[in-house]
C-alpha positions as CSV (number, residue, x, y, z in Angstrom):
1,M,31.8,57.3,-15.8
2,T,32.2,53.6,-14.9
3,G,35.8,53.9,-16.3
4,M,37.3,57.2,-14.4
5,L,35.8,54.8,-10.7
6,R,39.1,52.9,-11.6
7,V,42.3,53.7,-9.9
8,P,45.6,51.6,-9.8
9,R,46.1,50.4,-6.4
10,S,49.7,52.1,-6.2
11,R,47.9,55.9,-6.1
12,G,47.1,55.2,-2.5
13,A,49.4,52.3,-1.6
14,L,52.0,55.3,0.7
15,S,49.5,56.7,2.7
16,G,47.8,53.7,3.0
17,V,50.8,51.7,4.3
18,I,52.0,55.2,6.9
19,L,48.6,55.2,8.0
20,V,48.4,51.7,8.7
21,L,52.0,52.0,10.6
22,L,50.2,55.6,12.8
23,G,47.5,53.3,13.8
24,L,49.7,50.6,15.2
25,W,52.0,53.3,16.5
26,G,48.9,54.4,18.5
27,G,47.6,51.4,19.8
28,L,49.9,50.0,20.7
29,A,51.9,52.2,22.7
30,A,49.0,53.7,24.5
31,L,49.0,50.3,26.0
32,V,52.9,49.0,26.0
33,G,54.1,52.4,26.8
34,P,54.3,52.0,30.6
35,Y,56.4,49.4,30.7
36,F,59.1,52.1,29.6
37,H,57.1,54.3,31.4
38,F,55.8,56.0,28.4
39,A,52.7,57.5,28.5
40,F,49.9,58.7,30.0
41,A,48.5,58.2,34.3
42,P,47.7,55.2,35.0
43,D,51.3,54.0,35.0
44,K,50.0,50.5,34.0
45,A,49.8,48.4,31.3
46,W,46.9,47.8,29.3
47,S,44.6,49.5,31.1
48,F,41.7,50.3,29.3
49,T,40.7,53.0,31.3
50,A,38.0,55.7,29.3
51,G,40.3,57.8,28.6
52,R,42.9,55.8,26.7
53,V,40.3,53.5,24.7
54,W,38.3,57.1,23.9
55,L,41.2,59.6,22.9
56,E,43.9,57.0,21.3
57,I,42.5,53.0,21.0
58,L,39.5,54.8,19.2
59,P,41.1,57.1,16.8
60,A,44.1,54.3,16.4
61,C,41.1,51.9,15.0
62,A,40.1,54.7,12.1
63,L,44.1,55.1,11.0
64,L,44.2,51.3,10.9
65,V,41.1,50.4,9.0
66,G,41.4,53.6,6.8
67,G,45.1,52.5,5.4
68,L,44.0,49.6,5.3
69,I,40.9,50.7,2.5
70,L,43.5,52.4,1.0
71,L,46.3,49.5,-0.2
72,V,43.7,47.4,-0.9
73,S,40.9,49.1,-2.9
74,A,41.0,49.7,-6.2
75,N,37.8,52.3,-6.8
76,R,38.0,55.7,-6.6
77,A,35.3,56.2,-4.2
78,T,35.8,53.4,-1.8
79,A,39.2,55.0,-1.3
80,A,38.2,57.8,-1.1
81,A,36.7,56.9,1.6
82,G,38.9,55.1,3.4
83,A,41.0,58.5,3.2
84,W,38.6,60.1,5.2
85,I,37.8,57.9,8.0
86,A,41.5,58.3,8.4
87,A,41.6,61.8,7.7
88,L,39.1,62.2,11.2
89,G,41.1,60.0,13.2
90,G,44.1,62.1,12.4
91,A,41.9,65.0,13.9
92,W,40.1,63.4,16.7
93,F,44.2,62.5,18.1
94,I,44.7,66.4,17.7
95,V,41.3,68.0,19.3
96,G,40.3,64.9,21.2
97,G,42.7,66.2,23.9
98,P,41.7,69.3,24.5
99,L,38.5,68.8,24.6
100,S,38.5,65.9,27.0
101,T,39.0,68.8,30.0
102,L,35.3,69.3,29.0
103,W,34.6,66.2,30.5
104,S,33.7,64.3,34.4
105,A,37.4,63.5,35.3
106,S,36.9,60.1,35.4
107,D,36.5,59.4,31.7
108,R,40.2,62.5,30.7
109,L,43.1,60.8,30.0
110,G,45.4,61.7,33.0
111,V,48.2,63.6,33.1
112,P,51.9,62.4,31.3
113,V,54.6,59.8,32.9
114,G,57.8,61.9,33.4
115,G,59.6,64.7,33.8
116,T,59.1,68.1,31.4
117,T,61.2,66.7,28.6
118,R,59.5,63.4,28.6
119,Q,55.9,64.5,29.1
120,V,56.2,67.0,25.8
121,V,57.7,64.3,23.8
122,E,54.5,62.0,25.0
123,Q,52.2,64.6,24.4
124,V,54.1,65.3,21.0
125,A,54.1,61.1,20.2
126,L,50.6,60.5,21.5
127,L,48.9,62.4,21.1
128,S,48.7,65.6,18.9
129,G,51.9,65.3,16.5
130,L,50.5,61.9,15.7
131,G,47.4,63.7,14.6
132,A,49.2,65.7,12.1
133,V,51.2,63.5,10.5
134,A,48.3,61.0,10.2
135,L,45.6,63.9,9.1
136,F,49.1,65.1,6.2
137,F,49.4,61.4,4.5
138,A,45.1,61.2,4.5
139,A,44.5,64.8,3.4
140,V,47.6,63.3,-0.2
141,A,45.6,60.5,-0.4
142,L,42.6,62.1,-1.1
143,G,44.6,64.9,-2.9
144,R,45.8,62.0,-5.9
145,L,42.4,60.4,-6.0
146,A,40.4,63.3,-6.5
147,V,42.3,63.9,-9.6
148,V,42.0,61.7,-12.6
149,G,45.8,61.4,-14.7
150,V,46.0,60.9,-17.4
151,K,46.5,57.6,-17.1
152,D,43.5,57.1,-15.7
153,A,41.8,58.1,-18.4
154,R,43.5,56.2,-20.9
155,L,42.6,53.6,-19.3
156,A,39.0,54.3,-18.5
157,E,38.9,54.8,-23.2
158,R,40.1,51.0,-23.5
159,E,37.5,50.0,-21.3
160,A,35.2,51.9,-23.0
161,A,35.9,50.2,-27.0
162,Y,36.0,47.0,-25.3
163,T,33.3,46.9,-24.3
164,E,31.6,48.4,-27.3
165,E,33.5,46.0,-29.0
166,A,32.3,43.5,-27.1
167,P,30.1,40.5,-29.0
168,T,26.9,40.3,-27.8
169,V,25.0,37.0,-26.6
170,E,21.8,36.3,-28.6
171,E,18.8,34.7,-26.5
172,P,17.6,31.7,-26.8
173,R,14.2,32.0,-29.2
174,P,11.0,30.7,-27.7
175,V,10.1,26.9,-28.2
176,R,6.2,26.8,-29.1
177,E,4.6,24.6,-27.4
178,D,2.6,22.8,-30.3
179,R,6.1,22.1,-31.4
180,P,8.7,19.1,-30.4
181,G,11.8,20.2,-28.8
182,P,15.2,19.3,-29.9
183,I,16.2,15.9,-28.7
184,Q,18.6,16.1,-25.1
185,A,22.1,14.1,-24.7
186,T,19.6,11.5,-22.4
187,Q,16.9,10.7,-25.3
188,P,17.9,8.0,-27.4
189,L,17.7,8.0,-31.0
190,P,14.9,6.5,-33.2
191,R,15.2,3.5,-34.7
192,R,14.6,3.0,-38.8
193,T,12.8,0.1,-39.0
194,G,13.6,-1.8,-42.9
195,R,12.0,-4.3,-44.7
196,P,12.6,-7.8,-44.5
197,P,15.1,-8.4,-46.8
198,V,14.0,-10.0,-50.3
199,T,15.2,-13.0,-51.4
200,P,17.5,-13.0,-55.4
201,P,15.4,-14.6,-58.0
202,E,18.4,-16.6,-58.2
203,H,18.4,-18.2,-54.7
204,A,14.3,-18.5,-55.0
205,E,13.6,-22.2,-54.4
206,P,12.6,-24.4,-57.8
207,R,8.5,-24.7,-57.9
208,Q,7.0,-28.4,-57.7
209,A,5.7,-29.7,-61.0
210,T,2.6,-31.0,-60.0
211,P,2.2,-34.0,-61.8
212,Q,-1.0,-34.5,-64.2
213,P,-3.4,-37.6,-64.7
214,I,-2.4,-40.1,-67.7
215,A,-5.3,-40.0,-70.3
216,T,-6.6,-44.4,-70.6
217,P,-8.0,-45.1,-73.9
218,P,-11.8,-46.0,-73.3
219,A,-12.3,-49.9,-72.9
220,G,-13.0,-51.2,-76.4
221,R,-10.6,-49.0,-78.2
222,T,-6.8,-49.6,-79.3
223,A,-4.2,-47.5,-79.7
224,P,-3.7,-45.8,-83.6
225,A,-1.1,-47.1,-85.3
226,G,2.1,-45.9,-85.1
227,R,0.8,-44.8,-81.4
228,T,1.1,-46.2,-78.1
229,A,-0.5,-45.1,-75.6
230,P,1.9,-44.3,-72.4
231,R,1.4,-45.8,-69.3
232,A,1.9,-45.4,-65.4
233,P,5.4,-45.0,-64.5
234,E,6.5,-47.9,-61.5
235,P,9.1,-47.4,-59.5
236,N,11.7,-50.1,-61.4
237,D,11.8,-47.8,-63.9
238,R,15.5,-46.1,-64.8
239,R,15.8,-43.1,-66.8
240,V,19.4,-42.0,-68.2
241,A,20.5,-39.2,-68.3
242,G,20.4,-36.8,-71.4
243,D,17.6,-39.7,-73.1
244,Q,14.4,-40.0,-72.6
245,A,13.1,-43.6,-71.4
246,E,10.8,-45.2,-73.9
247,D,7.5,-46.8,-72.6
248,T,6.4,-50.3,-73.4
249,G,3.1,-51.6,-72.8
250,P,0.9,-54.3,-74.0
251,F,0.6,-51.9,-76.6
252,G,3.5,-52.6,-78.8
253,R,7.7,-50.6,-79.0
254,P,7.2,-47.6,-81.5
255,G,7.1,-47.6,-85.2
256,E,4.9,-51.4,-85.0
257,N,1.6,-51.9,-86.2
258,A,-1.2,-53.0,-83.3
């Protein structure tokens, strides 16, 4: 149903342009016509009398507004409303003059200016004839808008097919309050704490040997033969790489008897 309301703007473009021009003519002729002695009395330009406002300017504004709506609207209902406004303005141009004879003399439109021929032309061009032409084009626009053309039906079918094939957007799932929400872009990422570095075995620091006390023989006893008791190292002792220095002491050298 919504697709059927769509109409191309060209559907009422011609009627809209003509109605706008008729509205401009009806409104400006009532105010500028006295310059050329082509108006109703009083023969004075830019004079806003009650008769001119109600019988010429007001219906001219209706034609102008209705024609503009027909030009810019792409909706069938809106364009039809503009055509109805223009039709009412054209009808008022036709019946407004005869009905004004029932009003008071101050609210009526004056007599046409000039001779008999000019008065006839002024009556047709400024009131009844203008209203008839405006009513005709408003009716043409209403007729074109009332008919659903083949192009309108095809356009509605395309829009309906496009609406059905359009992917639906899934709604986001609600997040439970007891669960942490997703990490936002402004929050820093958590840092991972690593273990302290372990020194490889080959780079481990060597342990220093603990010096052990040297056992000395008790007093009154001598070392057994073939052995010499170790003595305490002295600062002047030297060692050669690859060999062990033999200790010398009061107990003799190795291989000697005590």
